[in-house]
C-alpha positions as CSV (number, residue, x, y, z in Angstrom):
1,M,0.5,-13.7,4.8
2,E,4.1,-13.0,6.0
3,S,5.5,-9.6,6.2
4,M,8.7,-8.4,4.6
5,S,10.4,-8.3,8.2
6,L,10.3,-12.1,8.1
7,R,11.6,-12.3,4.7
8,S,14.9,-11.3,3.4
9,Y,14.1,-10.3,-0.2
10,P,11.2,-10.1,-2.6
11,T,10.7,-13.0,-5.3
12,S,11.8,-11.5,-9.0
13,N,8.0,-11.7,-9.6
14,E,7.1,-9.3,-6.9
15,R,9.9,-6.7,-7.7
16,L,8.5,-6.9,-11.5
17,A,4.8,-6.2,-10.2
18,A,6.5,-3.3,-7.7
19,M,8.0,-2.1,-11.1
20,I,5.3,-2.2,-13.1
21,A,3.5,0.0,-10.3
22,H,6.1,2.5,-9.9
23,G,6.9,2.4,-14.0
24,G,3.5,2.2,-14.8
25,A,2.4,5.5,-13.8
26,L,4.7,7.1,-16.8
27,F,1.7,6.0,-18.8
28,A,-1.3,5.3,-16.9
29,W,-0.7,7.7,-14.1
30,T,-3.0,6.5,-11.4
31,L,-4.2,3.4,-13.4
32,A,-0.9,1.5,-13.6
33,P,-0.3,1.4,-9.5
34,L,-4.3,0.9,-9.1
35,V,-4.5,-2.0,-10.9
36,V,-1.5,-3.6,-9.4
37,Y,-2.4,-2.6,-6.0
38,L,-6.0,-4.5,-6.7
39,V,-4.6,-7.5,-8.5
40,K,-1.7,-8.0,-5.5
41,R,-3.8,-7.2,-2.7
42,G,-3.9,-9.8,0.0
43,E,-1.0,-11.6,-2.1
44,S,2.1,-9.9,-1.3
45,K,2.5,-7.1,1.1
46,Y,5.7,-6.0,-0.7
47,V,4.0,-5.4,-4.0
48,E,0.8,-4.0,-2.3
49,F,2.9,-1.2,-0.6
50,H,4.9,-0.5,-3.4
51,A,1.6,-0.2,-5.5
52,L,-0.4,1.8,-2.6
53,Q,2.5,4.2,-2.4
54,S,2.9,4.8,-5.9
55,L,-0.7,5.3,-6.3
56,L,-0.6,8.0,-3.5
57,W,2.3,9.6,-4.9
58,S,0.5,9.9,-8.0
59,L,-2.6,11.0,-6.4
60,V,-0.2,13.9,-4.1
61,G,1.3,14.5,-7.5
62,T,-1.8,15.4,-9.5
63,I,-3.2,17.8,-6.5
64,V,0.0,20.1,-6.6
65,S,0.1,19.8,-10.4
66,I,-3.0,21.5,-10.5
67,V,-2.1,24.2,-8.2
68,T,1.2,24.4,-10.1
69,C,-0.8,24.5,-13.5
70,G,1.1,21.5,-14.6
71,L,4.4,22.5,-13.8
72,A,5.0,19.7,-11.1
73,I,4.8,16.8,-13.4
74,P,7.9,16.2,-14.6
75,V,9.4,16.6,-10.8
76,F,6.7,13.6,-9.8
77,M,7.4,11.5,-12.5
78,V,11.1,12.0,-11.9
79,W,10.5,10.1,-8.3
80,H,8.8,7.3,-10.2
81,V,11.3,6.7,-12.1
82,I,13.4,6.3,-9.5
83,A,10.8,4.4,-7.6
84,A,10.9,1.7,-10.6
85,V,14.7,1.5,-10.9
86,H,15.0,0.8,-7.1
87,S,12.4,-1.8,-7.3
88,S,13.9,-3.8,-10.3
89,D,17.7,-3.7,-8.3
90,T,18.3,-6.5,-5.8
91,N,21.1,-4.3,-4.7
92,R,19.2,-1.0,-4.1
93,P,17.3,-1.2,-0.7
94,E,13.7,-0.8,-0.6
95,Y,12.5,2.6,-1.9
96,E,10.0,5.1,-0.1
97,Y,8.3,8.3,-1.3
98,P,8.8,11.2,0.8
99,W,5.8,11.8,2.5
100,V,3.4,8.8,1.3
101,G,5.7,5.9,1.6
102,A,5.5,6.3,5.6
103,I,1.3,6.1,5.5
104,A,1.2,3.6,2.6
105,R,3.7,1.3,5.1
106,G,1.4,1.9,8.1
107,L,-1.8,1.1,6.0
108,V,0.0,-2.4,5.0
109,Y,2.3,-3.3,7.3
110,D,0.3,-2.4,10.4
111,D,-2.5,-5.2,11.3
112,T,-4.1,-3.3,13.4
113,A,-5.1,-0.3,10.8
114,V,-8.3,-0.5,9.6
């Protein structure tokens, strides 16, 4: 599978899948990114990366929301919207969530990771 560093731009189908992973989290918090990740894993590193970071962001959001009695949910949802917009627009740079983006990038693009 070829790395994003070898290609200039993701295909429109890859962008759509990434947008579904990010935007779908608004309706199916962890389920949407998980389904996209499982379906596209091994097929597109771009989609795999975006779905995994969306899933990780949702999981972190769940933990923080439990601690804050749900007050953090809107904040985490805004980040999902920002990521979905970035994924849908070819003129925007690739989006990476704070904290979990680097973890997802390492897991997807680092071939030495287990």
